C-alpha positions in Angstrom: 17.4 -13.0 16.9 16.0 -13.3 13.2 18.1 -12.6 10.5 17.0 -12.4 7.0 19.2 -12.0 3.7 18.0 -11.3 0.3 19.3 -12.1 -2.8 18.6 -12.1 -6.4 18.2 -8.9 -7.3 19.5 -7.2 -10.5 18.8 -5.3 -13.9 17.1 -6.8 -16.3 14.9 -5.6 -19.1 10.7 -5.8 -19.2 8.7 -8.6 -19.9 11.8 -11.1 -18.5 11.8 -12.8 -15.0 13.8 -12.8 -11.4 13.6 -15.0 -8.6 14.7 -13.6 -5.4 15.4 -15.6 -2.5 15.2 -14.6 1.4 17.2 -16.7 4.1 16.3 -16.9 7.4 17.7 -17.9 10.6 14.8 -18.2 13.1 14.5 -21.5 14.8 10.9 -22.2 14.2 10.4 -21.1 11.1 6.9 -22.3 10.7 5.7 -19.8 13.3 6.3 -16.9 11.4 4.9 -15.3 8.3 6.8 -14.5 5.7 6.2 -11.7 3.5 8.1 -9.2 0.7 7.8 -5.5 0.2 9.5 -3.0 -2.1 10.0 0.5 -2.0 10.9 3.6 -4.4 13.4 6.3 -3.6 10.3 8.9 -2.8 7.5 6.5 -2.2 6.3 4.7 0.9 7.1 0.8 1.5 4.6 -1.0 -0.7 3.3 -4.9 -0.1 4.0 -7.3 -2.5 3.2 -11.1 -1.3 3.0 -12.7 1.4 3.2 -16.1 2.4 0.9 -17.4 5.9 0.6 -21.0 7.3 -2.7 -22.4 8.8 -3.0 -26.1 8.0 -2.0 -25.5 4.5 0.0 -22.4 2.9 -2.2 -19.0 2.3 -0.8 -16.6 -0.2 -1.7 -13.1 -0.6 -0.6 -10.6 -3.5 -0.5 -7.1 -4.2 -3.2 -6.7 -7.1 -0.6 -5.1 -9.3 1.9 -8.5 -9.3 -1.2 -11.0 -8.9 -0.9 -13.4 -11.9 2.8 -12.3 -12.3 4.2 -12.8 -8.9 4.4 -16.1 -7.0 5.6 -16.1 -3.0 6.6 -19.8 -2.0 8.6 -21.6 1.1 11.1 -23.9 1.5 10.9 -25.2 5.5 13.8 -27.2 5.4 15.7 -24.4 3.9 14.0 -21.9 6.0 13.8 -19.9 2.4 11.2 -17.7 1.3 11.1 -16.8 -3.0 9.3 -14.7 -5.0 9.1 -15.8 -8.7 8.8 -12.2 -11.3 7.7 -12.9 -14.2 6.8 -10.6 -16.9 8.8 -7.5 -14.9 7.3 -4.0 -15.9 9.6 -0.9 -15.3 7.5 -0.2 -12.7 8.4 -3.1 -10.9 11.7 -1.5 -10.0 12.5 -1.1 -6.6 14.3 -2.0 -3.8 12.9 -5.2 -2.6 12.9 -6.2 1.5 12.0 -9.6 2.7 10.4 -9.5 6.5 9.1 -11.8 8.8 6.3 -11.6 11.7 4.3 -13.4 13.5 2.1 -16.5 11.8 -1.3 -15.3 11.9 -1.3 -12.1 11.9 -4.8 -10.1 11.3 -3.1 -7.6 8.3 -0.3 -9.7 6.5 -0.5 -7.3 3.7 0.6 -4.3 6.4 3.9 -4.0 7.0 2.9 -3.3 10.9 2.8 -7.0 10.9 6.4 -7.6 10.6 9.1 -7.2 13.3 12.1 -8.3 11.3 13.4 -7.0 7.7 16.2 -7.6 5.8 18.8 -5.2 4.3 17.0 -5.3 0.8 17.8 -6.4 -2.8 17.5 -3.9 -5.8 15.6 -4.9 -8.8 15.8 -2.7 -12.0 13.9 -3.2 -14.8 14.5 -1.1 -18.3 11.9 -0.8 -21.0 
């Protein structure tokens, strides 16, 4: 069984930073692609960032966060982090960590992920 636990959310002002972390429990962390998605009430789940592994990390970002957010992973700690800089009010959402088989064709799609955390709330005030 794979368990994912997010942390690091909070209420911040626009222009500031937050760092989200996701602690994973699976045996072979390197066999999984890890992603971050977010969801605002009344909207669908939106892809934010993903990191996969194929002879080195491959990172993917939504256009809306490119240049502001950075995803990274620590295999020894089985942790994936999302560094969020220059936050904007439109980044406000519940952020979910997700895990799926490495090498999936569409890591930007929620369908590529079998395991999800409970989410951590990020609220950005203007």
